[in-house]
C-alpha positions in Angstrom: -22.1 -51.5 39.9 -21.3 -49.8 43.3 -23.9 -47.4 44.7 -23.3 -44.2 46.6 -25.2 -43.0 49.7 -26.7 -39.5 49.1 -28.8 -37.0 51.1 -32.3 -36.2 50.2 -31.4 -32.6 49.5 -29.1 -33.8 46.7 -32.1 -35.0 44.7 -33.4 -32.2 42.5 -36.7 -33.2 40.8 -35.5 -35.7 38.1 -31.8 -35.6 38.8 -29.1 -36.1 41.5 -26.7 -33.2 42.0 -23.3 -33.6 43.8 -21.4 -30.5 44.8 -17.7 -31.0 45.5 -18.2 -33.7 48.2 -16.7 -37.1 48.9 -19.0 -38.9 46.4 -18.1 -36.3 43.7 -14.4 -36.9 44.3 -14.7 -40.7 44.2 -16.9 -40.8 41.1 -15.0 -38.1 39.1 -11.4 -38.3 40.4 -11.1 -42.0 41.4 -13.5 -43.8 39.1 -13.0 -41.2 36.3 -16.6 -41.5 35.3 -17.7 -39.8 32.0 -20.8 -38.2 30.7 -23.2 -40.9 29.6 -22.1 -43.5 32.1 -24.7 -45.2 34.3 -24.5 -44.9 38.1 -26.6 -45.8 41.2 -27.3 -43.8 44.3 -29.2 -44.7 47.5 -30.8 -42.4 50.1 -31.4 -43.0 53.8 -34.9 -44.2 53.0 -33.4 -47.1 51.0 -34.6 -45.7 47.7 -32.2 -46.6 44.9 -31.8 -44.2 41.9 -30.5 -45.6 38.6 -29.0 -42.6 36.8 -27.1 -41.4 33.8 -24.4 -38.8 34.2 -25.3 -35.7 32.2 -23.0 -33.0 33.4 -19.5 -32.9 35.1 -17.7 -29.7 36.0 -14.8 -28.9 38.3 -17.0 -29.0 41.3 -20.2 -30.7 40.5 -21.9 -33.7 38.9 -25.4 -34.0 37.7 -27.0 -37.4 36.9 -30.5 -37.8 35.4 -32.7 -40.3 37.2 -33.8 -43.0 34.9 -35.5 -45.3 37.3 -36.0 -45.6 41.1 -37.2 -48.3 43.4 -37.0 -49.4 47.1 -34.2 -51.8 47.8 -34.7 -55.0 49.8 -31.0 -55.7 50.4 -31.3 -55.4 54.1 -31.7 -58.0 56.9 -35.1 -57.9 58.6 -33.5 -58.7 62.0 -31.1 -56.4 63.9 -27.9 -58.5 63.9 -24.9 -57.0 65.7 -21.3 -58.2 66.0 -19.2 -58.0 69.2 -15.8 -58.7 67.8 -12.4 -58.9 69.6 -10.0 -56.7 67.7 -7.6 -58.6 65.4 -4.3 -57.7 63.9 -4.3 -55.3 60.9 -5.3 -57.2 57.7 -7.4 -59.7 59.7 -9.3 -56.9 61.3 -10.0 -55.2 58.0 -11.3 -58.5 56.6 -13.5 -59.0 59.6 -15.1 -55.6 59.1 -15.6 -56.3 55.4 -17.1 -59.7 56.1 -19.5 -58.3 58.7 -20.7 -55.6 56.4 -21.2 -58.0 53.4 -23.2 -60.4 55.5 -25.6 -57.7 56.7 -24.5 -56.9 60.3 -26.0 -53.6 61.3 -23.6 -52.6 64.1 -20.1 -53.7 64.9 -18.6 -53.4 68.4 -14.8 -53.7 68.4 -13.8 -54.9 71.8 -10.7 -55.3 74.0 -10.8 -58.9 75.3 -8.0 -60.6 77.2 -6.1 -62.2 74.3 -6.3 -59.2 71.8 -2.9 -59.1 70.1 -3.1 -55.7 68.5 -1.0 -53.2 70.5 -3.4 -50.8 72.3 -1.3 -47.8 71.3 -1.9 -48.6 67.6 -5.7 -48.5 68.0 -5.9 -44.7 68.1 -8.1 -43.4 65.3 -8.7 -46.9 64.0 -12.5 -46.6 64.2 -12.6 -44.0 61.5 -10.5 -46.2 59.2 -12.8 -49.2 59.9 -15.8 -47.0 59.1 -14.3 -46.2 55.7 -13.8 -49.9 55.1 -17.5 -50.4 56.0 -18.6 -47.7 53.6 -16.6 -49.2 50.8 -18.1 -52.6 51.3 -21.5 -51.0 51.7 -21.0 -49.6 48.2 -19.7 -52.9 46.7 -22.4 -55.2 48.0 -25.2 -52.7 47.4 -26.8 -53.2 50.8 -29.7 -51.0 51.7 -28.5 -49.7 55.0 -25.2 -48.2 56.2 -23.6 -50.3 59.0 -22.2 -48.5 62.1 -18.8 -49.0 63.8 -19.0 -48.5 67.5 -16.2 -46.9 69.5 -13.7 -49.4 71.1 -15.0 -50.7 74.5 -14.4 -53.6 76.8 -16.0 -57.0 76.2 -18.2 -56.7 79.3 -19.4 -53.2 78.4 -20.4 -54.5 75.0 -22.3 -57.5 76.4 -24.1 -55.2 78.8 -25.9 -53.4 75.9 -27.8 -56.5 74.9 -30.5 -58.7 76.5 -28.9 -61.9 77.9 -31.0 -64.2 75.8 -30.0 -62.4 72.7 -26.2 -62.9 73.2 -24.7 -65.8 71.2 -21.0 -66.4 71.9 -19.1 -68.6 69.4 -16.8 -70.7 71.5 -14.2 -73.2 70.4 -14.6 -75.0 73.8 -17.2 -75.2 76.6 -20.0 -74.8 74.0 -23.3 -75.6 75.6 -25.6 -74.9 72.7 -25.9 -75.7 69.0 -27.6 -73.6 66.4 -30.5 -76.0 66.5 -31.4 -75.1 70.1 -29.9 -71.7 70.7 -32.6 -69.6 69.0 -35.6 -70.8 71.0 -35.9 -67.8 73.4 -34.5 -65.0 71.3 -36.3 -61.7 71.4 -36.5 -61.1 67.7 -37.7 -57.5 68.2 -34.5 -56.6 70.0 -30.8 -56.5 68.7 -29.1 -59.8 68.6 -25.4 -60.0 69.4 -23.0 -62.5 67.8 -19.7 -62.6 69.8 -16.4 -63.6 68.1 -13.1 -63.9 69.9 -9.6 -62.9 68.9 -6.9 -65.0 67.2 -6.0 -66.8 70.4 -9.6 -67.3 71.5 -11.2 -66.2 74.7 -9.2 -66.5 77.9 -10.0 -69.0 80.6 -11.1 -66.1 82.8 -13.5 -64.9 80.1 -14.9 -68.5 79.7 -15.4 -68.7 83.5 -17.3 -65.4 83.3 -19.5 -66.6 80.4 -20.3 -69.8 82.2 -21.1 -68.1 85.5 -23.3 -65.6 83.7 -25.0 -68.5 81.9 -24.5 -67.1 78.4 -25.2 -69.2 75.3 -21.9 -70.7 74.2 -22.4 -72.2 70.7 -20.3 -74.2 68.3 -19.8 -73.6 64.6 -19.1 -77.3 64.1 -16.1 -79.5 64.2 -13.7 -77.1 62.4 -11.9 -74.2 64.0 -12.3 -71.0 61.9 -10.1 -68.0 61.7 -12.0 -65.1 63.2 -13.0 -63.3 59.9 -14.3 -66.6 58.5 -16.1 -67.4 61.8 -18.1 -64.1 61.2 -19.3 -65.4 57.8 -20.1 -68.8 59.1 -21.9 -67.5 62.2 -23.9 -64.8 60.6 -24.9 -67.1 57.7 -26.1 -69.7 60.1 -28.2 -67.2 62.0 -29.6 -65.6 58.8 -30.6 -68.9 57.3 -32.4 -70.0 60.5 -34.2 -66.8 61.2 -35.0 -66.2 57.5 -33.6 -62.7 57.7 
């Protein structure tokens, strides 16, 4: 059952009231929900409300709160993703995979080998945020992920502590998962860096090596970028017990 993010002011004593907003439209017009159906909402304090729809009008929906509790569907470490922009469907899948694995913030970046035409990237962030919202609903996570504006790879890297940057590299890897986490600052955001379809350029690898970033391997296999996100985040989560 998908859940919907609501504002605290939409909670009225023992019910949730939606007034002609996006959630109302989705529930009533898209899902065609009926009176008596069960539905879940979550507020920005991660409180989940299990409800039953009691009233539907042309512009409002009222759902009685049956039960409420605090969700624990949230990573206890601040994992972020610096991700080279991919082509269309692959990029959409990358966003979905990042959200479903618990990434808190996604930095779409322009690296040297990005194939997507730059002219086509206008207004893409709002589309990617919608994909993030849909996956937030479907996987019932307790916090809403954020999509950053498109920036350069170097600008994205500059926003994190050096020791907290983990670059997944198909060559020149100098660390494994077993030894790359030793000096992480677990109280600060951790950045996982994924390259584009063609991988990082030699110029970018030279920069990584000169800056002494952690270049780590995902093993013997070469993953497509959306799958590398799942493999990378899952490895980090399992080791840090997020």
